[in-house]
PADREN-196574 format. One record per residue (C-alpha): residue in three letters; x negated, y, z negated. Coordinates in steps of 0.001 Angstrom, whole numbers, plus 500000, padded with zeros to 6 digits. Each point is the difference from the previous one (the first is absolute). Last residue first. Example, Ala and Ser with C-alpha at 12.3 -4.5 7.8 and 13.67 -1.06 7.14 Angstrom:
BEGIN
SER486330498940492860 ALA501370496560499340 
END
This chain:
BEGIN
UNK261882813380631110 UNK497890502655498378 UNK498068502554502036 UNK500498502577497229 UNK501440502403502553 UNK502755497594501019 UNK500802499161496383 UNK500716503665499342 UNK503190499744502068 UNK500507501670503407 UNK502146503132500040 UNK502979501309501945 UNK502321497013499630 UNK498599499308496565 UNK497775497018499359 UNK500020497617497021 UNK501545497155502022 UNK497137500557502463 UNK497501498302497676 UNK501955496829499216 UNK501292499978503575 UNK496551499642501546 UNK499068497076497782 UNK503460498396500333 UNK499941500291503775 UNK496581498330500064 UNK501202497170497754 UNK503083499577502202 UNK497824499810503106 UNK497688497534498261 UNK503001497862499047 UNK501081499847503619 UNK496533498962501107 UNK499882497249497391 UNK503429498722501077 UNK498849499413503577 UNK502162500592503052 UNK500999503452498846 UNK503297501012501577 UNK502731499519497430 UNK498188500376496671 UNK497932502947501192 UNK502896501837501660 UNK502255499602496973 UNK497305501217497642 UNK499029502883502294 UNK503603501190500224 UNK500487499720496236 UNK496800501954499339 UNK501103502725502402 UNK503416500292498358 UNK498543500113496513 UNK497450502703500831 UNK501674502817498038 UNK498411503455500161 UNK500043502600497268 UNK501445503457500756 UNK502103500136496837 UNK503208499317501960 UNK498471496881501514 UNK498330499673503403 UNK500357496718501917 UNK497048498291501636 UNK500568497736503041 UNK497346501549502255 UNK497662500244496990 UNK500058496267499280 UNK499702499038503653 UNK497056502396500437 UNK498006498487497132 UNK500787496445501088 UNK498826500597503582 UNK496843501891498995 UNK498931497299497540 UNK500794497243502511 UNK497959501643502752 UNK496979500443497736 UNK499932496411498732 UNK500069499587496230 UNK497578499669497062 UNK498307503420500135 UNK503169501545501404 UNK501513501285496782 UNK497231502194498616 UNK497592500559502868 UNK502263500085503025 UNK503318501056498468 UNK498488502349497421 UNK497625501489502569 UNK502966500581502346 UNK501847501860497251 UNK497021502227499201 UNK499246500551503699 UNK503396501751500372 UNK502503498540502483 UNK500252502102503149 UNK500912497511502742 UNK496312499680500887 UNK499037499062496435 UNK502515497180500146 UNK498601499042503413 UNK496537499653498474 UNK501385497725497322 UNK501451497757502700 UNK503446498995501316 UNK501624503412500335 UNK503653500127501099 UNK500531500666503710 UNK501670496634500721 UNK502594500687497310 UNK501120503119501875 UNK499150503334498432 UNK502248502579498301 UNK501038497624497198 UNK496351499167499252 UNK499042503664499696 UNK502988500632497717 UNK498938497123497742 UNK496413501259499864 UNK501257503464499060 UNK501965498638497057 UNK496846498323498681 UNK498109503286500592 UNK498219500551503305 UNK496580501677499999 UNK497630502319498161 UNK498858498557496664 UNK496922501896498768 UNK500750503135502025 UNK503643500015498889 UNK502296500415503022 UNK502276497071499130 UNK502533499171502680 UNK503494498541499614 UNK501492501812497008 UNK497576502866500623 UNK501961500854503199 UNK498042501595502846 UNK498687496608501060 UNK503571498856500616 UNK500529502694502638 UNK496873498972501888 UNK501093496375499783 UNK503409500849501465 UNK498361501877502880 UNK497782497001500717 UNK503012497681500041 UNK501824502281502456 UNK496920499966502229 UNK499950496213499885 UNK503714499721500821 UNK499778502185503127 UNK500596503741500033 UNK502052501341502894 UNK498004501646502799 UNK499231503694499658 UNK501788502091502667 UNK497570501377502586 UNK500237503682500908 UNK496880501039498092 UNK498036497127501503 UNK501048501063503517 UNK498785503516499311 UNK496596498664498969 UNK499880497522502915 UNK500356502680502640 UNK496871498997501816 UNK498428496916498436 UNK499135498235496764 UNK499561503272498151 UNK496890500329497840 UNK500948500617496361 UNK498986503368498623 UNK503489501574500217 UNK501442497014498144 UNK497796500572496984 UNK497460497257499141 UNK500989498849496499 UNK498002501840497414 UNK497192499537497561 UNK499174502018496913 UNK496828499189498109 UNK500225499034496303 UNK500388496263500599 UNK496640500090501720 UNK498316498562503082 UNK501060496371499769 UNK503358501257498768 UNK500569501611503370 UNK499550496872502052 UNK501850497029498567 UNK502428501628497614 UNK500576502956502289 UNK501111497878502975 UNK498155500623503223 UNK499709502862502468 UNK498589502318497370 UNK499756503767500188 UNK497639501884497704 UNK500639503467498679 UNK497077502465499893 UNK499471501256496438 UNK496812498027499276 UNK497458502675500922 UNK501804502539497835 UNK499760497742496965 UNK497114501704498217 UNK499038498401496741 UNK500494500495496285 UNK500748496436499009 UNK502366498196497619 UNK503538501102500754 UNK499274500726503659 UNK499087496343500586 UNK497380499812502733 UNK500634498789503545 UNK497903497188501434 UNK496994499714502312 UNK498840503601499950 UNK496343499894500917 UNK496644499377498388 UNK498111497660502320 UNK499377496712498271 UNK497196498434497966 UNK501687496875498720 UNK501320498694496706 UNK501059503367498594 UNK502608500260502688 UNK501606502761501993 UNK503102501656498565 UNK502322497270498661 UNK501094501998496962 UNK496387500214498852 UNK497706497784502082 UNK497033502325499701 UNK500781502766497548 UNK501216503171501760 UNK497238502518499434 UNK500614502513497255 UNK500359503707500676 UNK497552502466498525 UNK502165502825498732 UNK498950503452501202 UNK501370502968498051 UNK498986503380501415 UNK497681501970497744 UNK500977503238498217 UNK498591502966501867 UNK496735501977499821 UNK497762497000499354 UNK496734500946498301 UNK496809499844502068 UNK499150503748499966 UNK500343500119496209 UNK497822496934499462 UNK501945496873499113 UNK500753498719496522 UNK500121496212500155 UNK502537498512497579 UNK499878496267499213 UNK502765498217498105 UNK500618496343499114 UNK503430499595498485 UNK501262498984496560 UNK503219498840498282 UNK501049497157502329 UNK496337499021500132 UNK496653501002501485 UNK497293499012497530 UNK497265502244498645 UNK499405497981496792 UNK500810502926497693 UNK502582501431502394 UNK501842496680500362 UNK499856499197496286 UNK501296503451498991 UNK502816499820502553 UNK501017496559498769 UNK500075501185496376 UNK502069503079500880 UNK502488497984502073 UNK500495497301497359 UNK503661500672499178 UNK500896500794503611 UNK498300496970501556 UNK501534497559497557 UNK498582496507499558 UNK499059499108503592 UNK498269503352500456 UNK497997499367496823 UNK498770496650501352 UNK498969501608503304 UNK498073502711498138 UNK498117497357497997 UNK499285498080503207 UNK498482503137501516 UNK497852500416496879 UNK498788496403500400 UNK498936500732503579 UNK498316503216498832 UNK498006498090497388 UNK499029497436502627 UNK498479502695502213 UNK498242501981497236 UNK496638500209501747 UNK499760496187500094 UNK497545499152497213 UNK500381496457498669 UNK501509498716496770 UNK498814496591498705 UNK502078497047501066 UNK503526499130498927 UNK500624496326500732 UNK503498499367501318 UNK502360497140499191 UNK503183498689501591 UNK503562498821499537 UNK499732498495496517 UNK503215498322498996 UNK502999500572497802 UNK502563497181500270 UNK503585501105499422 UNK501499497963502839 UNK500488503206502017 UNK496233500580499946 UNK498202502361497606 UNK497013502060501141 UNK496335500504499168 UNK497119502078501392 UNK496637499675498245 UNK497203502581499694 UNK496591498517499186 UNK497004501808498537 UNK498600503515500048 UNK501138503380498654 UNK497140502439499330 UNK502008503100500759 UNK503562499980498695 UNK502569498840502552 UNK502166501785502576 UNK501967497541502099 UNK501069498789503430 UNK501404496514500644 UNK500014498390503434 UNK501754496659500464 UNK498787498243503134 UNK502138497308501599 UNK499380496228499854 UNK503119499328497828 UNK502339502925499632 UNK500297502736497387 UNK502936502392500193 UNK500581499958496227 UNK499008503600499453 UNK496917501419498311 UNK499767503762499542 UNK496450501369500434 UNK497993499956496780 UNK498985503016497894 UNK497718500736497046 UNK499204496295499770 UNK499399498393496590 UNK497063497575500093 UNK499534497878496867 UNK499723496696501813 UNK499692500344503765 UNK503235501099501674 UNK503141497879500226 UNK502304500914502861 UNK503761499566500109 UNK502737498484502167 UNK503091499522497833 UNK502048498251502631 UNK499013497779502899 UNK501870498452502898 UNK498349496883501380 UNK498583500326503553 UNK502396498656502615 UNK500900503464501289 UNK496342501031499878 UNK498839497002502047 UNK502919500670502302 UNK498732503519500653 UNK496468498825500719 UNK501307497359502424 UNK502155502633501683 UNK497024502345500416 UNK497826497180501366 UNK502777498850502391 UNK500608503395501590 UNK497122499921502470 UNK499244503596500943 UNK501200501390503324 UNK501547503058498380 UNK498736500280496433 UNK501449497782497276 UNK500033501324496446 UNK500452498653496491 UNK501757501330496915 UNK500732498604496563 UNK502790499871497439 UNK500384501435496513 UNK502803502346501045 UNK498076503302499921 UNK496955498398501661 UNK501990498762502994 UNK501627503382500689 UNK496782501943499370 UNK498138497689502361 UNK502652500461502672 UNK500065503790499886 UNK496205500329499837 UNK499531497654502961 UNK502501501615502367 UNK499413497667502940 UNK497751501387502736 UNK499238497259502543 UNK502967497867499025 UNK501136497767497155 UNK500152500358496220 UNK500884496744498216 UNK501562500868496657 UNK500632497823496968 UNK502593501812497916 UNK500754498741496492 UNK503669500225499105 UNK501248501461496705 UNK502146502548501827 UNK498751502981497964 UNK496678500244501860 UNK501559499530503424 UNK502295503010499593 UNK497087502099498706 UNK497743498996502878 UNK502675500752502600 UNK500659503439498531 UNK496287500813500087 UNK499573498667503558 UNK502470502419501538 UNK498009500847503139 UNK499988496595501667 UNK497480498196502212 UNK499346496883497925 UNK498855497864502959 UNK502200497189498720 UNK500215496388498787 UNK501482499741496491 UNK499884496763497990 UNK502344500539497055 UNK499619497853496878 UNK502618497990498122 UNK499307499384496313 UNK503573499519498834 UNK502245498021502330 UNK501354501529503147 UNK503091501503501597 UNK499014502935502173 UNK500126503277498056 UNK496259500723500289 UNK500367499799503787 UNK502653502738500016 UNK497807502255497853 UNK497004499259502240 UNK501964500991503095 UNK501264503168498280 UNK496425501052499179 UNK498556499046503376 UNK502287502037502226 UNK497549499967502918 UNK501770501396503068 UNK501390498180503051 UNK500800496275499800 UNK498458498793503250 UNK496499498804499104 UNK500860496491501174 UNK500302496665498218 UNK501086497042502166 UNK497156497659499012 UNK500475500758496326 UNK503575498735500071 UNK498970496804501848 UNK497227499335497492 UNK502406500586497116 UNK502608497662501462 UNK497343497324500520 UNK498843500328496361 UNK503588499988498777 UNK500746496763501857 UNK496789498215499059 UNK500686500861496407 UNK498704502743497729 UNK502819501047497682 UNK501718503187501126 UNK500391503023497761 UNK503149502078500305 UNK502367501445502595 UNK497684498971502816 UNK498832501775503148 UNK500248503354498244 UNK500391503271501880 UNK498761503423498908 UNK500851503314501629 UNK497933502871501397 UNK497232497430500313 UNK500189496670498202 UNK499516496272500175 UNK500922497263497539 UNK499124496342499464 UNK500388498000496772 UNK497739497510498267 UNK499737497003497687 UNK496998497788499269 UNK499862496366498823 UNK499909498648503565 UNK496859502096500693 UNK499747503205502000 UNK496741500635501877 UNK501547499590503481 UNK502570502674499163 UNK497234502428499038 UNK498094499358503234 UNK503143500723502006 UNK500446503143497909 UNK496466501207500730 UNK500306499300503715 UNK503279501899500114 UNK498485502946498123 UNK496995500089502334 UNK502361500101502987 UNK502055502708498306 UNK496853502060499448 UNK498486499648503476 UNK503013501335501881 UNK502893501541498111 UNK499521500481496240 UNK500646503745500172 UNK503540499271501219 UNK501078498230496810 UNK499910496214499642 UNK498283499871496581 UNK500081496489498583 UNK501421498877496642 UNK499291496526498626 UNK501572499160496642 UNK497579497517498494 UNK500361497325497328 UNK496662498202500025 UNK499451497060497647 UNK496688500234498136 UNK497183497679500968 UNK499357497351497344 UNK498196499782496657 UNK498692503551500411 UNK496674501595499147 UNK499490503655500842 UNK496555501073501221 UNK499548503727500510 UNK496580501248501146 UNK499793502993497677 UNK498613503415501034 UNK499110501933496846 UNK499174503596500900 UNK498680501970497045 UNK499223503671499386 UNK497588500461497108 UNK500568502369497106 UNK497841502047497611 UNK498909502400502755 UNK503600500955500932 UNK499996501887503322 UNK497395497823501732 UNK501754496736499162 UNK496840497934499820 UNK500436496918502146 UNK501258496471499358 UNK500892497320502543 UNK501407496526499310 UNK500516497788503046 UNK501703496593500128 UNK498706497777502760 UNK501376499652503498 UNK498480497409502303 UNK500938501483503343 UNK501454498220502995 UNK501630503296500959 UNK499206503526501150 UNK502862501746501786 UNK499562503401501620 UNK502965502194500911 UNK499897503407501683 UNK503442501576500065 UNK501488500794503383 UNK500484502969502318 UNK497097502212498924 UNK497927498920503001 UNK497158497604500740 UNK497343499900502669 UNK498347496630500398 UNK498302497343497890 UNK500965501755496789 UNK497428499631497233 UNK499110497386497368 UNK496601500072498316 UNK498795496946498047 UNK497237500716497482 UNK497508497210499298 UNK496989501933501314 UNK501821500811503233 UNK503138498342501288 UNK502031501052503028 UNK503693499891500795 UNK502140501306502863 UNK503736500346499571 UNK503231499682501990 UNK502646501645497820 UNK503004499052497820 UNK499399496334499107 UNK496435500820498836 UNK497837497040499070 UNK497330499043497474 UNK499307496482498715 UNK497806500412496952 UNK496220500349499862 UNK499932503821500112 UNK502349500003496997 UNK497300498171498014 UNK497935503180499770 UNK501072503107501898 UNK502597500717502679 UNK499547503214502017 UNK502949501624501777 UNK499630502270503000 UNK503162501623501366 UNK501116501936503036 UNK503199501837500887 UNK500923502165502976 UNK503214502050499909 UNK502949499639502376 UNK503283501900499917 UNK502338499462502975 UNK502708498177498008 UNK500007502757497415 UNK500966499223496418 UNK500659502577497316 UNK498715499521496447 UNK502003501873497331 UNK497527501964497883 UNK500949503415501452 UNK503650499384499109 UNK499223499136496381 UNK500250496315499224 UNK502355498594497389 UNK500348496741501964 UNK503766499979499450 UNK500963503618500641 UNK496984501122502015 UNK499251496744501844 UNK503687499458500867 UNK500448496398501034 UNK498097497472502093 UNK496276500409500301 UNK497834500743503020 UNK496588498319499637 UNK497175501607498044 UNK496657499256501642 UNK496442498954499144 UNK500122497528497119 UNK496694498317499084 UNK500898496533498684 UNK497369497602498683 UNK501270496503499188 UNK497996497727497732 UNK500550496244499917 UNK499812497306497324 UNK503811499708499544 UNK500284503778499813 UNK496878501703498692 UNK500800503531498952 UNK498397503225501170 UNK499005502957497827 UNK499964503092502197 UNK497643502920500323 UNK500420503311501791 UNK497943502653501761 UNK501758502358502395 UNK497986501890502600 UNK501552503104501582 UNK498365501315503179 UNK501100503442501206 UNK499533501607503404 UNK500908503586500940 UNK501308500759503513 UNK502248502744498531 UNK499735500116496217 UNK501393497368497635 UNK502062502219497743 UNK501246497263497666 UNK499005496371500393 UNK502605498031498003 UNK499410496281499485 UNK503055497955499010 UNK499868496649498219 UNK502390497019499821 UNK501161498766496598 UNK503777500588500379 UNK499819503215497956 UNK497150501382502080 UNK496391500150498880 UNK498446503329500834 UNK496906501235501827 UNK499470503740500329 UNK497596501912502251 UNK499840503782500099 UNK498587502474502497 UNK500334503709499198 UNK502381502537501562 UNK501265501407496701 UNK503429498409500468 UNK498349496645500612 UNK497932500253496819 UNK503079500891497949 UNK501872496972501364 UNK497168497668498960 UNK499606501652496596 UNK503709499517499232 UNK500008496379501207 UNK496914499125497954 UNK501423501548496815 UNK503243498105500463 UNK498122496730500535 UNK497463500177497133 UNK496467500050501373 UNK497670497596501808 UNK496861501640501371 UNK498475501472503152 UNK496707499781501864 UNK498940501455503337 UNK497397499059502627 UNK499921502836502551 UNK499317499419503720 UNK503647500294501054 UNK501822498970496859 UNK498355496817498699 UNK502090498754497081 UNK499282497214497509 UNK502857498540497948 UNK499480497808496967 UNK500733496829498054 UNK503475499166501277 UNK501155496824498256 UNK501651497418502276 UNK502632497841498293 UNK502111499598503120 UNK497910500897503027 UNK500069503599501238 UNK502585501485502347 UNK499948503206502069 UNK501711503371500257 UNK498146502700501965 UNK500927503662499681 UNK498055502546502070 UNK500537503668499184 UNK498864501724503156 UNK498099503142501029 UNK500469501201503548 UNK498216499303503307 UNK500878496306500003 UNK497987496762499897 UNK499615500030496184 UNK497746497029499315 UNK500337497137497529 UNK497906496933499176 UNK501060497638497180 UNK497167497965498447 UNK501054497157497732 UNK497374498775497539 UNK500695496729498210 UNK498890498095496909 UNK501528496536499510 UNK499511498223496684 UNK501098496354499708 UNK496564498537500690 UNK498072502677501846 UNK501779501471503016 UNK498349503014501598 UNK501686502588502164 UNK500304501938503200 UNK502912501838501561 UNK500169502324503011 UNK503073502005500938 UNK500737502012503135 UNK500469503382501659 UNK502921501250497911 UNK501122503507501064 UNK502301499192502912 UNK501728503123501291 UNK503819499785499976 UNK501769499432503334 UNK502586497449498826 UNK498128497030501509 UNK496844501235498290 UNK497518502454501455 UNK496330499953500979 UNK498916503536500893 UNK498267501149503179 UNK499144503698499876 UNK501874502248502424 UNK497789502343502051 UNK501098503618500200 UNK498857501599503254 UNK497436502807500025 
END
């Protein structure tokens, strides 16, 4: 009898695919979201496997339970101390039994371990979690994350992941995803839309159900926005369940902060231009920044910076908002590309913090947050004294990273999915930036009530946002709870009030949410010092935490036990739609390689991209359009088609013709560009230096000198200098005259021993020319005024460096 091979779905790297799909369903009532996420696995091989699947959960989600269907058996496990769980899990595998362990990773993702999944065996794992949502400017945003995008940096060293927890990405991986979300009460009457997926909606008995309109996949987060809501403060109480004399409390305040006038915004804008931002994300970032610039008022100040492997600053300090700086900012944003390599966020933030600014400056960060070393970045930001207001962009931005970063600095976080309108997020962010700063935020409980515990209150309270406070109070507490804060002018005001209703029965749900907040507060204080207390809380309330894991051991019958240790099978992540320019989250597209991945931030196969490409056109025009990281080559001589019989040998025997004047000039320019005295190679200021401009002018005939701003850019002058001429100096003068005077001054410059430049000769020449040849005195005076404006700034230049006045857009 012939052996018949069994069909087996495999990944791009040849590993068997164990994840069959994910199904989510949930109910949203007020600010409480309850979800069930069903993960379906099957071992397609003929040997036992240990399947490891890393996945994200929403920020602030509290895991309530794990249900397991192994084959046709419904099994139950429990939450135990981490070291104990790991030891029992390994022991079960060595004894041939099945074991399931769920752990929270150091960087707040989760890993599910299915040990000794037998050949052809199926397993369904259902996670149950709850999440307290926050109203943001009268809107609710539900985010169900589905995929972990590749992250820059070392996930083991910086992300503190164990090797088996590190998510690998496979461009050929594809897993189905479906979701059903039910909206109850007034939420069903709001305006409901999903910017991430096409959806179908139906309403029955006042409950609105939202589902996917067509097949989905685990390649983008599911986002649902419910707005046009009349948000009222909510005060919920429920019996704790573990402490009979206590009630768990959620006080959700609708913050209202009075202000005499909108607060001035002083914002250092920093945008992520690393490789992972290519495609949808960089386009969303550009739209967001353009919207930000349009929202600036004349009283505001701002700076512009971009980063990847390096950071570059458009300005040396904060710009006032003028027509010139606004136009310069819009032009700068328009030319942004995701071309700066890796994501060195910590060093970029440190450099941005050091930009000259008055006290009270905030940082507006636009990024997808895909880095491994988030802990170091958070700590550096925390000690800087800057608040970080973060706009997360893309189909799978690192929500937990970005929310932790904003929360640690007293800022706020908002998100823009691919294809989503950016204006609402920017408007919400500006409302927070203009909201008065508060200190001494505190809550007043009903008279005589002394809470057993209250969640830490920080000063990150913004007008029209929700402020959620968690507490343990004595049973029988009713009345009003009031939130107060002190403004910068010393006035203490009431921010909001909540009425505490009678406790309701909820099977301990709210008590477990409060317990999770207690653990979070202890982690923020000192994780090592409070380890025992956190472990006790997590075990008592059955919560998966940094100290505890969920564990289930299924003892198999003797004849069903595995005889060998299982083979490790890591479920590979799908490539997020639009990540790094691969596909798009805006459209349903065929999954194919459309751009190379960055080796430093993704575990992918590059064999299919190793074939060299040959370009007939200039690299800058053609090759860069594909990727700066791909090699391109001149067409070799032996590949060129000969013009006729014997032409190849004739070409070899020909003597090159003598170089003409233009070719000599080009060679001189090439040589000059290798010298930092004449050419700056800094990413934020690449182009000719003042000395380089003079050399360029000496090499070219007077008739070849630029006469327009565009021609200045064409000769190699940096956009910063051209912006200063056009927007700073040229606002009141003709373009041709500005260019002419600028070039005359630099052509006649003399370099001093200290490297400074002297424009006296150029000014004298222009003065004599103006007084002798101008037919009208007014015109001559305008030329002298223009020369004086330009000269006053350039007098502070060095031969190899433009002065600060150029970057401040000051005439």
